[in-house]
C-alpha positions as CSV (number, residue, x, y, z in Angstrom):
1,M,-7.6,-26.2,35.9
2,C,-7.9,-27.9,32.5
3,G,-8.1,-26.8,29.0
4,I,-10.9,-27.6,26.5
5,S,-11.2,-26.9,22.8
6,G,-13.1,-28.1,19.8
7,L,-14.3,-27.6,16.2
8,Y,-17.7,-27.9,14.5
9,L,-17.1,-27.5,10.8
10,K,-19.1,-27.5,7.6
11,H,-20.4,-30.9,6.4
12,G,-17.8,-32.3,4.1
13,E,-15.0,-30.8,6.1
14,S,-12.9,-32.8,8.5
15,A,-11.7,-31.8,12.0
16,E,-8.2,-33.1,11.6
17,R,-6.2,-34.4,14.5
18,S,-3.4,-32.1,13.7
19,M,-5.7,-29.1,14.2
20,L,-6.9,-30.4,17.5
21,E,-3.3,-31.1,18.7
22,A,-2.3,-27.6,17.7
23,M,-5.2,-26.1,19.8
24,A,-4.5,-28.3,22.8
25,G,-0.8,-27.7,22.5
26,T,-1.2,-24.0,23.4
27,M,-2.9,-25.1,26.7
28,E,-0.4,-27.7,28.0
29,W,0.3,-25.5,31.0
30,R,-3.5,-25.7,31.9
31,G,-3.5,-29.4,32.0
32,P,-0.1,-31.1,32.3
33,D,-1.3,-34.5,33.4
34,A,-3.0,-35.9,30.2
35,A,-4.2,-35.0,26.8
36,G,-7.1,-36.5,24.8
37,F,-8.7,-36.0,21.3
38,H,-11.7,-37.2,19.6
39,S,-12.7,-36.6,15.9
40,D,-15.9,-37.5,14.2
41,N,-16.0,-36.1,10.6
42,H,-16.7,-32.4,11.0
43,L,-16.6,-32.5,14.8
44,G,-13.5,-32.5,16.9
45,L,-12.8,-32.2,20.6
46,A,-9.6,-31.9,22.5
47,H,-8.7,-31.8,26.3
48,R,-5.7,-31.0,28.5
49,R,-6.2,-32.4,32.0
50,L,-5.0,-31.4,35.4
51,K,-6.0,-34.3,37.7
52,V,-7.9,-33.2,40.8
53,I,-10.8,-35.7,41.3
54,D,-10.4,-39.4,40.4
55,L,-6.8,-39.6,39.3
56,S,-7.3,-42.7,37.2
57,D,-6.9,-42.7,33.4
58,D,-10.5,-43.8,33.2
59,A,-11.5,-40.2,34.0
60,N,-9.5,-38.7,31.2
61,Q,-11.3,-36.8,28.5
62,P,-12.9,-36.6,26.0
63,M,-15.3,-38.9,27.8
64,H,-18.1,-40.8,26.0
65,A,-21.4,-42.4,26.9
66,E,-24.3,-44.3,25.3
67,A,-22.1,-46.3,23.0
68,G,-20.4,-43.1,21.8
69,R,-23.5,-41.1,21.1
70,Y,-22.4,-38.4,23.6
71,S,-18.9,-36.9,24.2
72,I,-17.8,-34.3,26.6
73,V,-14.9,-32.1,27.3
74,F,-15.1,-30.2,30.6
75,N,-13.0,-27.6,32.6
76,G,-14.0,-26.8,36.2
77,E,-15.4,-28.5,39.2
78,I,-19.0,-29.5,40.1
79,Y,-19.3,-29.1,43.9
80,N,-22.6,-31.0,44.2
81,Y,-21.6,-33.9,41.9
82,R,-22.0,-36.5,44.7
83,E,-25.6,-35.4,45.3
84,L,-26.4,-35.5,41.5
85,R,-24.7,-38.9,41.2
86,A,-26.8,-40.3,44.0
87,E,-29.9,-39.0,42.3
88,L,-28.9,-40.6,39.0
89,E,-28.0,-43.9,40.6
90,A,-31.5,-43.9,42.1
91,K,-32.7,-43.8,38.4
92,A,-30.5,-46.9,37.7
93,C,-27.8,-45.0,36.0
94,K,-24.4,-46.8,36.1
95,F,-20.9,-45.2,36.6
96,K,-17.5,-46.3,35.5
97,T,-15.5,-43.7,37.4
98,N,-15.6,-41.5,40.5
99,S,-15.2,-38.2,38.5
100,D,-17.4,-35.3,38.4
101,T,-17.0,-35.3,34.6
102,E,-18.9,-38.5,34.2
103,V,-21.7,-37.2,36.6
104,L,-22.0,-34.0,34.4
105,L,-22.2,-36.0,31.1
106,K,-24.8,-38.5,32.5
107,A,-26.7,-35.6,34.1
108,Y,-26.8,-33.8,30.7
109,I,-28.1,-37.0,29.1
110,E,-30.8,-37.3,31.7
111,W,-31.9,-33.7,32.0
112,G,-30.5,-31.9,29.0
113,E,-30.0,-28.1,29.3
114,K,-32.0,-28.0,32.4
115,I,-29.1,-29.4,34.3
116,L,-27.4,-26.0,34.2
117,T,-29.8,-24.6,36.8
118,R,-29.0,-27.5,39.1
119,L,-25.2,-27.3,39.0
120,N,-23.2,-25.9,41.9
121,G,-19.8,-25.2,40.6
122,I,-17.5,-23.4,38.2
123,F,-17.5,-24.8,34.7
124,A,-17.0,-24.5,31.0
125,F,-17.9,-27.6,29.0
126,A,-19.0,-28.9,25.7
127,V,-21.2,-32.0,24.8
128,Y,-21.7,-33.4,21.4
129,D,-24.7,-35.5,20.5
130,K,-23.7,-37.6,17.5
131,R,-27.2,-38.7,16.6
132,E,-28.5,-35.2,16.5
133,Q,-25.2,-33.7,15.3
134,C,-25.7,-31.0,17.9
135,L,-22.9,-29.3,19.8
136,F,-23.8,-27.8,23.2
137,I,-21.3,-25.5,25.1
138,A,-22.0,-23.8,28.4
139,R,-20.4,-21.5,30.9
140,D,-21.0,-21.1,34.7
141,R,-23.2,-18.4,36.2
142,F,-20.5,-15.7,36.9
143,G,-18.0,-16.6,34.2
144,I,-15.3,-18.0,36.5
145,K,-14.1,-20.5,34.0
146,P,-13.1,-19.0,30.6
147,L,-14.7,-20.0,27.4
148,F,-14.1,-18.4,24.0
149,Y,-15.4,-19.1,20.5
150,S,-15.3,-17.9,16.9
151,F,-18.2,-18.4,14.6
152,D,-18.0,-17.4,11.0
153,G,-21.6,-18.3,10.0
154,T,-21.0,-22.0,9.2
155,R,-18.0,-23.1,11.4
156,L,-17.4,-22.9,15.1
157,A,-14.1,-23.0,17.0
158,F,-14.1,-22.9,20.9
159,A,-11.5,-23.1,23.6
160,S,-10.5,-22.1,27.1
161,T,-8.1,-19.6,25.7
162,V,-7.9,-17.1,22.8
163,S,-4.5,-18.5,21.8
164,A,-5.9,-22.0,21.1
165,I,-8.5,-20.5,18.7
166,L,-5.8,-18.4,17.0
167,T,-4.2,-21.7,15.8
168,V,-7.3,-22.3,13.6
169,P,-6.4,-21.3,10.0
170,W,-9.8,-19.8,9.1
171,V,-10.1,-17.5,12.2
172,K,-9.2,-13.9,11.4
173,K,-6.4,-12.4,13.5
174,E,-7.4,-8.8,13.5
175,I,-7.3,-6.9,16.9
176,S,-10.4,-5.2,17.9
177,S,-10.0,-1.4,18.2
178,E,-13.2,-1.2,20.2
179,T,-11.9,-3.7,22.8
180,I,-8.6,-1.7,23.1
181,F,-10.8,1.3,24.0
182,T,-12.7,-0.7,26.6
183,F,-9.5,-2.1,28.1
184,L,-7.9,1.3,28.5
185,K,-11.1,2.5,30.2
186,F,-11.7,-0.5,32.6
187,S,-8.2,-2.1,32.8
188,H,-9.7,-5.4,31.7
189,I,-11.7,-7.0,28.8
190,P,-15.4,-7.6,30.0
191,S,-17.6,-10.3,28.4
192,P,-18.5,-10.9,25.6
193,A,-15.6,-9.2,23.9
194,S,-12.0,-10.4,23.4
195,I,-8.9,-8.7,22.1
196,I,-9.4,-10.4,18.8
197,D,-12.4,-9.1,16.7
198,A,-13.4,-12.4,15.4
199,I,-13.3,-14.1,18.9
200,K,-15.9,-13.7,21.5
201,Q,-16.5,-15.0,25.0
202,V,-19.5,-17.2,25.9
203,K,-21.4,-14.9,28.2
204,P,-21.6,-16.0,31.9
205,A,-24.8,-18.0,32.6
206,H,-25.3,-18.7,28.8
207,Y,-25.1,-21.7,26.6
208,I,-24.7,-22.1,22.9
209,K,-26.2,-24.7,20.6
210,I,-25.1,-25.3,17.1
211,R,-26.6,-27.7,14.7
212,H,-26.4,-27.8,10.9
213,G,-25.1,-24.3,10.9
214,S,-27.8,-22.8,13.1
215,F,-26.4,-20.9,16.0
216,I,-28.5,-20.2,19.2
217,E,-27.2,-18.5,22.4
218,T,-29.5,-18.6,25.4
219,E,-29.4,-17.2,28.9
220,Y,-30.2,-19.8,31.6
221,W,-29.9,-17.7,34.7
222,N,-29.4,-14.1,35.8
223,T,-28.7,-12.1,39.0
224,T,-32.3,-11.1,39.5
225,E,-32.7,-14.5,41.0
226,L,-30.5,-13.3,43.9
227,S,-32.5,-10.3,44.7
228,N,-34.1,-11.8,47.8
229,P,-33.6,-15.6,47.9
230,E,-36.0,-17.4,50.2
231,G,-36.8,-14.0,51.9
232,I,-33.3,-13.7,53.3
233,L,-33.4,-9.8,53.2
234,D,-36.3,-10.0,55.8
235,L,-34.2,-11.8,58.4
236,H,-32.9,-10.1,61.6
237,E,-29.3,-9.2,61.6
238,S,-28.3,-12.0,64.0
239,A,-30.2,-14.6,61.8
240,F,-28.6,-13.2,58.7
241,I,-25.1,-13.4,60.1
242,E,-25.8,-17.0,61.3
243,Q,-27.1,-17.9,57.8
244,L,-24.1,-16.3,56.2
245,E,-21.7,-18.2,58.3
246,C,-23.4,-21.5,57.5
247,S,-23.2,-20.6,53.7
248,L,-19.5,-19.9,54.0
249,M,-18.8,-23.1,55.8
250,K,-20.9,-25.0,53.3
251,S,-19.1,-23.4,50.4
252,V,-15.6,-23.9,51.6
253,K,-16.3,-27.5,52.5
254,A,-17.8,-28.2,49.1
255,Q,-14.8,-26.6,47.3
256,S,-12.3,-28.6,49.5
257,V,-13.1,-31.9,47.8
258,S,-10.0,-33.2,46.0
259,D,-7.9,-36.3,45.5
260,V,-4.7,-34.3,45.4
261,P,-3.1,-32.1,48.0
262,L,-5.1,-29.0,48.8
263,G,-4.1,-25.8,50.7
264,C,-4.9,-22.1,50.8
265,F,-3.3,-18.8,49.9
266,L,-3.3,-16.6,53.0
267,S,-2.7,-12.9,53.0
268,G,-3.9,-12.1,56.5
269,G,-6.7,-10.0,55.2
270,I,-10.4,-10.7,56.1
271,D,-11.2,-12.7,53.0
272,S,-8.4,-15.2,53.0
273,S,-8.4,-15.4,56.8
274,L,-12.2,-16.3,56.8
275,I,-11.6,-19.0,54.2
276,S,-8.7,-20.4,56.1
277,Y,-10.8,-20.5,59.3
278,Y,-13.6,-22.5,57.6
279,L,-11.0,-24.7,55.9
280,A,-9.5,-25.5,59.2
281,R,-12.9,-26.4,60.6
282,S,-13.9,-28.7,57.7
283,S,-10.6,-30.4,57.1
284,D,-9.6,-33.6,58.8
285,K,-6.0,-33.3,57.5
286,P,-3.3,-30.8,58.4
287,V,-3.7,-27.7,56.2
288,K,-0.8,-25.9,54.4
289,S,-1.0,-22.2,53.8
290,F,1.1,-19.9,51.6
291,S,1.8,-16.2,51.6
292,I,4.0,-13.6,49.9
293,G,6.0,-11.1,51.9
294,Y,8.1,-8.1,51.0
295,K,11.5,-6.9,52.1
296,E,10.2,-3.4,52.0
297,Q,8.4,-3.0,55.4
298,E,5.8,-0.5,54.0
299,F,4.4,-3.1,51.7
300,D,4.8,-6.3,53.8
301,E,1.7,-7.8,55.5
302,S,3.1,-11.2,56.0
303,D,3.1,-10.8,59.8
304,Y,-0.8,-10.9,59.7
305,A,-0.8,-14.1,57.6
306,R,1.7,-15.6,60.0
307,K,-0.5,-14.9,63.1
308,V,-3.6,-16.3,61.3
309,A,-1.7,-19.5,60.3
310,N,-0.3,-20.0,63.8
311,R,-3.7,-19.4,65.4
312,L,-5.3,-22.1,63.1
313,G,-2.4,-24.5,63.5
314,F,-1.5,-24.5,59.8
315,Q,1.8,-25.5,58.3
316,H,2.8,-22.2,56.9
317,F,5.1,-21.4,53.9
318,E,6.2,-17.8,53.7
319,Y,8.1,-16.3,50.6
320,I,9.9,-13.0,51.1
321,V,10.5,-11.5,47.7
322,S,11.9,-8.3,46.1
323,P,10.9,-6.7,42.8
324,E,13.7,-8.5,41.0
325,D,11.9,-11.8,41.8
326,F,9.1,-10.8,39.6
327,F,11.0,-10.0,36.5
328,E,11.2,-13.6,35.2
329,F,7.4,-13.8,35.0
330,I,6.9,-10.8,32.8
331,P,7.6,-12.5,29.5
332,D,5.1,-15.3,30.5
333,I,2.1,-13.0,31.3
334,P,0.6,-13.1,27.7
335,R,0.7,-16.9,27.9
336,Y,-1.0,-17.3,31.3
337,F,-3.4,-14.5,31.1
338,D,-4.2,-14.7,27.3
339,Q,-5.8,-11.2,27.2
340,P,-4.6,-7.8,28.4
341,L,-5.1,-7.2,32.1
342,A,-3.9,-4.2,34.0
343,D,-3.6,-5.7,37.5
344,P,-0.3,-5.6,39.2
345,T,-1.3,-8.3,41.6
346,M,-0.9,-10.8,38.8
347,L,2.8,-11.0,39.4
348,P,2.8,-12.0,43.1
349,S,-0.1,-14.3,42.3
350,L,2.0,-16.1,39.8
351,L,5.0,-16.3,42.1
352,L,2.9,-17.7,44.9
353,A,1.3,-20.2,42.7
354,K,4.7,-21.4,41.3
355,N,6.2,-21.7,44.8
356,S,3.2,-23.5,46.3
357,R,3.0,-26.0,43.5
358,S,5.7,-28.2,45.0
359,E,3.4,-28.7,48.1
360,V,-0.2,-28.6,46.8
361,T,-2.1,-28.9,43.5
362,V,-5.2,-27.0,44.5
363,A,-5.2,-23.8,46.7
364,L,-8.2,-21.9,47.9
365,S,-8.0,-18.1,47.8
366,G,-10.0,-15.0,48.9
367,D,-10.6,-13.4,45.5
368,G,-13.8,-11.5,45.1
369,G,-14.5,-11.0,48.8
370,D,-14.2,-7.2,48.7
371,E,-16.5,-7.0,45.7
372,L,-19.2,-9.1,47.4
373,F,-19.0,-7.5,50.8
374,F,-18.4,-3.9,49.8
375,G,-14.8,-3.8,51.2
376,Y,-13.7,-1.0,48.9
377,E,-14.0,2.6,49.9
378,Y,-15.9,3.6,46.7
379,Q,-18.5,0.9,47.4
380,Q,-19.0,2.2,50.8
381,A,-19.3,5.8,49.4
382,L,-22.1,4.4,47.1
383,Y,-23.9,2.9,50.0
384,R,-23.8,6.1,51.9
385,M,-25.2,7.9,48.8
386,E,-28.4,6.1,49.4
387,Y,-29.3,8.9,51.7
388,I,-29.4,11.3,48.7
389,K,-32.8,9.9,47.7
390,Y,-34.3,11.6,50.8
391,I,-33.2,15.0,49.3
392,P,-35.9,16.7,47.2
393,H,-35.2,16.2,43.5
394,S,-35.1,19.9,42.7
395,L,-32.5,20.5,45.4
396,R,-30.5,17.6,44.1
397,V,-30.4,19.1,40.6
398,S,-29.4,22.5,41.9
399,V,-26.5,21.0,44.0
400,C,-25.3,18.9,41.1
401,K,-25.2,22.0,38.8
402,L,-23.2,23.9,41.5
403,L,-20.8,20.9,41.8
404,Q,-20.3,20.8,38.1
405,V,-19.2,24.4,38.0
406,I,-16.9,23.9,41.0
407,L,-15.3,20.7,39.8
408,H,-15.2,21.4,36.0
409,P,-11.5,22.6,36.0
410,F,-10.5,19.3,37.7
411,V,-12.6,16.6,35.8
412,T,-13.2,15.7,32.2
413,N,-16.6,14.1,32.7
414,Q,-19.5,16.0,34.1
415,L,-21.2,14.7,37.3
416,K,-24.7,13.6,36.9
417,I,-27.0,12.7,39.8
418,Q,-30.5,11.7,39.0
């Protein structure tokens, strides 16, 4: 995890070093290993680095190419950077580092915005072309890496966090009442909004170009491309499972590339256990795993994690905690999460990350597995509701009206089934 930020101001204005330092200073916890700054009249870039790939100072950012024409700040990881590098080297492209940052910069120079559809990874980055005076910022397909911006019509500020942009003097600090309503309804703040009215998120799978005051936001990918990739939905179940296993193995192996110690968070559930299994198969080094347990037996699932770790031969670290252990993290929640989030799992996640940091720098986890594989009960209910389409429409409407009458005393929103 790194932190990026930058300014694109009016001509005649200067992106002062002090402004860039203030933005980056709010993100030191995202990148404790190095800080870098670049100013060029009305353009400024700042970076806080957590070293994961190529630990040398040559891989620090902002990084430059073509005699300073292009500059980049990047947060994330490009999982297919080695394949892209080999392709670029075949075109006589020279590299000074072993970092994925340099590959990303050279790939952008070679292919422009088209590189986005070729990237396999999680990313938020900005590239400045000094000759064209054009700033290009982009976010990965699903918005895994955060990227916020504020544009007042002539000036742009961007960063990995809302707090970094709030240090910019001309950015208005008014809280969005509409976003508060959305948060109370969904327990989080969906893209493209933020808790601050003047600050927005770069939408997932979008990029922004700004040049001489013009502001263009473009979508480069959407989920319809996943509707039936390569006819996968036409496969027999056994072939589908085999291809899924191959994809999981390939994904875990790609995300295990690291020049620093790497481990995994293990809860004993299906998601993290699967990732741990594929990590064990792909790693040629002993794997360290980490889990949280509770003194209250009704909440404790550490026994499952322990069994999985023993079966896979992991060096397992188990932290048994009580509610009091979480109290120290509560004041830090706004700093780490930056926006309101009503998810109680943030506290054990923070504690697990803190305790594992002394052993590893990078940890794989199973977040998102339930959403992707319909692990929640309400998702399974939606799947079963597919059969409703076989009921005649007139009968569905009648049943719906009857349910509305029966359930009206218990619900505030009327049930509608089309």
